[in-house]
C-alpha positions as CSV (number, residue, x, y, z in Angstrom):
1,M,179.9,138.5,105.3
2,A,176.3,139.5,106.1
3,K,174.4,141.3,103.4
4,G,173.3,144.8,104.1
5,L,169.9,146.4,104.2
6,H,167.2,145.8,101.6
7,P,168.2,147.3,98.2
8,R,165.3,149.8,98.3
9,N,166.0,150.9,101.8
10,V,167.1,154.6,101.7
11,H,169.2,154.2,104.8
12,Q,172.2,152.4,103.2
13,G,175.7,153.0,104.6
14,N,176.6,155.3,107.4
15,Y,174.3,158.2,108.5
16,D,175.0,161.4,106.6
17,F,175.1,163.6,109.6
18,N,175.8,166.8,107.6
19,A,172.6,166.3,105.6
20,L,170.6,165.3,108.6
21,C,171.8,168.3,110.6
22,A,170.8,170.5,107.6
23,A,167.3,169.0,107.7
24,L,167.1,169.3,111.5
25,P,169.7,171.7,113.0
26,T,168.9,170.7,116.6
27,L,170.6,167.4,115.8
28,S,174.0,169.1,115.6
29,E,174.2,169.5,119.4
30,F,174.4,165.7,119.7
31,V,176.9,165.1,116.9
32,F,180.6,164.7,117.5
33,E,183.7,163.3,115.8
34,N,184.4,159.8,117.1
35,Q,187.8,158.0,117.5
36,Y,187.6,157.0,113.8
37,N,187.2,160.6,112.7
38,N,183.6,160.0,111.7
39,L,180.6,162.0,112.7
40,S,178.4,160.1,115.2
41,I,176.1,160.4,118.2
42,D,176.0,158.7,121.6
43,F,173.5,155.9,120.8
44,S,173.0,155.2,124.6
45,N,171.7,158.8,124.9
46,A,167.9,158.6,124.6
47,K,167.6,162.3,123.6
48,A,170.2,161.9,120.9
49,V,168.5,158.9,119.4
50,L,165.1,160.6,119.5
51,C,166.6,163.6,117.7
52,L,168.3,161.4,115.1
53,N,165.0,159.7,114.4
54,Q,163.3,163.1,114.0
55,A,166.0,164.1,111.5
56,L,165.7,160.8,109.5
57,L,161.9,161.1,109.4
58,K,162.1,164.7,108.2
59,C,164.8,164.1,105.7
60,F,163.5,160.9,104.1
61,Y,159.7,160.7,104.8
62,N,158.7,164.4,105.0
63,V,157.6,164.2,108.6
64,D,157.8,167.5,110.3
65,F,156.4,166.6,113.7
66,W,157.4,163.4,115.5
67,Q,157.5,163.1,119.2
68,L,157.2,160.4,121.9
69,P,155.9,160.3,125.4
70,E,158.6,159.9,128.0
71,G,160.0,156.4,128.2
72,Y,158.2,155.0,125.1
73,L,159.9,152.9,122.5
74,C,162.2,154.8,120.1
75,P,162.7,152.5,117.2
76,P,165.8,152.1,115.0
77,I,164.4,153.3,111.6
78,P,166.6,151.5,109.1
79,G,165.7,148.1,110.4
80,R,162.0,149.0,110.6
81,A,162.1,150.1,107.0
82,D,163.5,146.7,105.9
83,Y,160.3,144.9,107.2
84,I,158.2,147.2,105.0
85,H,160.3,146.7,101.9
86,A,160.4,142.9,102.4
87,L,156.6,142.9,102.7
88,A,156.5,144.8,99.4
89,D,158.5,141.9,97.9
90,L,156.0,139.4,99.3
91,I,153.1,140.9,97.4
92,T,155.0,141.9,94.2
93,T,153.6,140.4,91.0
94,E,154.7,140.3,87.4
95,E,153.3,143.8,87.1
96,G,155.6,145.1,89.8
97,I,155.2,146.3,93.4
98,P,151.6,147.1,94.2
99,T,151.4,150.7,95.4
100,G,148.6,153.1,96.4
101,K,145.8,153.2,98.9
102,Q,144.2,150.0,97.6
103,I,147.0,148.1,99.4
104,K,145.6,148.1,103.0
105,V,147.9,147.1,105.8
106,L,147.0,146.4,109.5
107,D,149.8,147.1,111.9
108,I,149.2,145.3,115.2
109,G,150.8,147.3,118.1
110,M,151.9,150.3,116.1
111,G,153.1,152.0,119.3
112,A,153.3,155.7,120.1
113,N,155.9,156.0,117.3
114,C,153.6,154.9,114.5
115,I,156.8,154.0,112.6
116,Y,155.6,151.3,110.2
117,P,152.5,153.2,108.9
118,I,154.8,156.3,108.4
119,I,157.4,154.4,106.4
120,G,154.9,152.3,104.4
121,S,152.6,155.2,103.5
122,Q,155.4,157.4,102.4
123,S,157.4,154.7,100.6
124,Y,154.5,153.0,98.7
125,G,151.4,155.0,99.2
126,W,149.8,152.2,101.2
127,S,146.9,152.8,103.6
128,F,147.3,151.7,107.1
129,V,145.2,150.8,110.2
130,G,147.3,150.9,113.3
131,S,146.0,149.2,116.5
132,D,147.3,149.3,120.0
133,I,146.1,148.3,123.5
134,D,147.7,151.4,125.1
135,P,145.6,154.6,125.0
136,V,148.6,156.8,125.4
137,S,150.2,155.2,122.3
138,V,147.0,155.7,120.3
139,K,146.8,159.3,121.4
140,M,150.4,160.1,120.5
141,A,150.3,158.3,117.2
142,G,147.1,160.2,116.4
143,L,148.8,163.5,117.2
144,I,151.7,162.5,114.8
145,V,149.2,161.7,112.0
146,K,147.1,164.8,112.6
147,S,150.2,167.0,112.7
148,N,151.6,165.8,109.3
149,K,149.4,166.5,106.3
150,N,151.1,163.8,104.2
151,L,150.0,161.2,106.7
152,N,146.4,162.3,107.3
153,A,144.8,160.4,104.3
154,F,146.8,157.2,104.8
155,I,146.7,156.2,108.4
156,K,143.7,155.4,110.7
157,L,144.1,154.2,114.3
158,R,142.1,151.8,116.5
159,L,142.3,151.2,120.2
160,Q,142.3,147.5,121.1
161,K,140.1,147.6,124.2
162,D,140.4,143.8,124.9
163,E,143.9,143.3,126.1
164,K,143.5,139.5,125.6
165,S,142.8,139.9,121.9
166,I,145.0,140.6,118.8
167,F,142.8,140.6,115.7
168,N,139.5,140.1,117.4
169,H,137.7,143.5,117.8
170,V,140.2,145.3,115.6
171,I,139.4,143.7,112.2
172,K,135.8,144.8,111.5
173,A,133.2,142.8,109.5
174,N,133.7,144.7,106.2
175,D,137.5,145.1,106.4
176,K,139.8,143.6,103.8
177,F,143.6,143.8,104.3
178,T,146.4,142.9,101.9
179,L,148.8,142.5,104.8
180,T,149.0,142.5,108.5
181,M,152.3,143.1,110.3
182,C,153.5,143.1,113.8
183,N,156.6,143.7,116.0
184,P,155.4,141.6,118.9
185,P,156.4,142.0,122.6
186,F,159.2,139.5,123.0
187,H,159.9,139.5,126.8
188,A,157.8,137.7,129.4
189,S,158.5,140.4,132.0
190,M,160.1,143.8,132.5
191,E,162.9,142.2,134.5
192,K,163.9,140.2,131.4
193,A,163.5,143.3,129.2
194,Q,165.8,145.3,131.5
195,A,168.4,142.6,131.4
196,G,168.3,142.7,127.7
197,S,168.7,146.4,127.7
198,A,171.7,146.2,130.0
199,R,173.4,143.8,127.6
200,K,172.6,146.2,124.7
201,V,174.0,149.2,126.4
202,K,177.1,147.3,127.6
203,N,177.8,146.4,123.9
204,L,177.2,150.0,122.9
205,N,179.7,151.1,125.5
206,K,182.1,148.3,124.6
207,G,181.9,146.7,128.0
208,K,182.8,149.8,130.1
209,A,181.4,148.9,133.5
210,D,181.6,152.5,134.8
211,Q,179.1,153.7,132.2
212,K,175.6,154.4,133.5
213,V,173.2,151.8,132.1
214,T,170.2,153.3,130.3
215,L,167.6,151.9,127.9
216,N,168.6,153.7,124.7
217,F,165.5,152.7,122.7
218,A,163.3,152.8,125.8
219,G,159.9,151.0,125.8
220,K,156.9,150.6,128.1
221,E,155.7,147.2,129.4
222,T,152.9,147.0,126.9
223,E,155.4,147.5,124.1
224,L,158.0,145.0,125.3
225,C,156.3,142.3,127.4
226,C,153.4,139.8,127.3
227,A,152.5,136.8,129.5
228,G,154.4,133.8,128.1
229,G,156.7,136.0,126.0
230,E,157.0,136.1,122.2
231,I,156.1,132.5,121.6
232,A,152.8,132.8,123.5
233,F,151.9,136.0,121.5
234,L,152.7,134.4,118.2
235,K,150.7,131.3,118.9
236,Q,147.7,133.4,119.8
237,M,148.1,135.5,116.7
238,A,148.2,132.3,114.6
239,N,145.1,130.9,116.2
240,E,143.2,134.1,115.9
241,S,144.2,134.5,112.2
242,V,142.1,131.5,111.2
243,N,139.0,133.5,111.9
244,F,140.0,136.2,109.5
245,A,141.4,134.0,106.7
246,S,138.9,135.4,104.2
247,Q,139.6,139.1,105.1
248,V,143.5,139.0,105.0
249,T,145.7,138.0,102.1
250,W,148.9,137.7,104.0
251,F,149.4,137.7,107.8
252,S,152.9,138.4,109.1
253,S,154.9,139.0,112.2
254,L,158.5,139.6,113.2
255,V,160.1,136.7,115.1
256,S,162.8,137.9,117.4
257,K,164.0,134.5,118.7
258,S,165.0,132.0,116.0
259,E,164.0,129.1,118.2
260,N,160.4,130.2,117.9
261,V,160.2,129.8,114.1
262,A,159.8,126.0,114.0
263,P,157.0,125.7,116.5
264,I,155.0,128.5,114.8
265,K,155.5,127.0,111.4
266,K,154.2,123.7,112.7
267,L,151.2,125.3,114.3
268,L,150.3,127.3,111.2
269,T,150.5,124.1,109.1
270,Q,148.2,122.4,111.6
271,L,145.8,125.4,111.4
272,G,145.5,124.9,107.6
273,A,147.8,127.7,106.3
274,Q,148.4,127.1,102.6
275,Q,151.6,129.0,102.4
276,V,154.2,129.8,105.2
277,K,157.3,131.8,104.4
278,V,160.2,132.9,106.7
279,V,162.1,136.0,105.4
280,K,165.5,136.9,106.9
281,M,166.7,140.5,107.1
282,T,170.1,141.7,108.1
283,Q,171.4,145.0,109.4
284,G,175.2,144.9,110.0
285,Q,175.8,141.9,112.3
286,K,172.1,141.8,113.4
287,I,169.9,139.2,111.8
288,S,166.1,139.4,112.1
289,R,163.3,137.7,110.4
290,F,159.5,137.7,109.9
291,I,157.1,134.9,109.3
292,A,154.3,135.3,106.8
293,W,151.3,133.0,106.1
294,K,148.1,132.8,104.1
295,F,145.1,130.5,104.1
């Protein structure tokens, strides 16, 4: 039996829809009693998922304003929180988990949702720099940060103007980061992304062919795709990280496809990484992982 979420993850067990609706009454219009007599929402309904996220962020992270541009990635928050908590474990010492603004984290591709900086700043008081190649994402994330007083002092945003770079031009000469993190684009094209979305919705609808296929978590091409897919992105990230070895304690990235772990570990060893760790995370039947390395 797969283990559950990280022990410090506040999203254990089923969603408490009564508490969530109390925090955000507009969620109630999407909540219904399912066939098991439990409260739920239609997870293939993009508006319902967005409203659920707004309620979760308000209830657990004191975020009053959180919105997304039409069609942008709406992330599943419990799984995103696990990455943050697992990174906290990575840098934990005998004195405990390091907290506060002195822990500086770079989130590569933070997206319009800005989810990792939100969770990390509110859970541990870490300071974040979020970067993205999409101006709309940077503008929306900036509006979220500006609209929530508890985020203002913790999150800074940078537009990556060079679409062919990851760390280059984002990490400045005087920057020092405890961690970098990334949820990389893992499709080589939007066609492959849409095929994956169709499979996801089919599973959500338990294979009912007459259900309209929608992308429940949405996502723009810059969020989902890059030339060569995930492995190409990870290889570039590994190669660029060498140039910033003295400025970053731990680099990390999610790895969606398990077959990409071995070649990236091999490359990192060739590049001179002194430590390489692969950390697995589970959410129900889903298994995810991130790779972390330091020089």
